[in-house]
N, C-alpha and C positions, 0 to 999 in steps of 0.2 A: 517792885511790881505794882501795877495799878490794876487790881482785879475788877471785873465787871460781871455781874450775875445776869445771865440771859433768862428769858421767860421760861425756858424749859428746865431751868435749874443748873445748867452747865455754867462753868466759870471760864471767862475769856481773860487771859492775861496780856497786858501790853506794856511797853516801855516808851518813855519820851526822852529823846536826846537832843542836844543842840540848843540853839537860841530860842527861848520861849516866845520871843517877839517875831521870830522868823516865819517864813511861809511853811505850812505843813507839807511834809513829804512822807508818803506812806510806803512802807517796805513790807512786802508779803513774802515770808519764807516758804520753802517747799516742805515736803515731808520725806524723811524726818527733818526736823528743824526746830528752832526755838526763837523766841522774841529777842533773846540776848545775842544772837549771832550778828546783829547789826551794830553792836556796840563798838567793835574795833574799827568800823568805818566812820565813826563819829569824828568829824573834823573839829579843830579848835573853835570854840564859840565865836560866832560872828564872821567866820571866814567864808561861809557859803550863803548866809541869809536865810537858811532853812531852819525849821524847828525839828 
């Protein structure tokens, strides 16, 4: 997890999957949900060109 502390003191957790040199693709989960629910959708590195 890569935590980010917001100005109001809350912590935002996020994950990065895929090719670090690929194009960013943002995934927003619903509630209830978690940042890790996107992990099973992570394709083999380099197969999509997304980070």
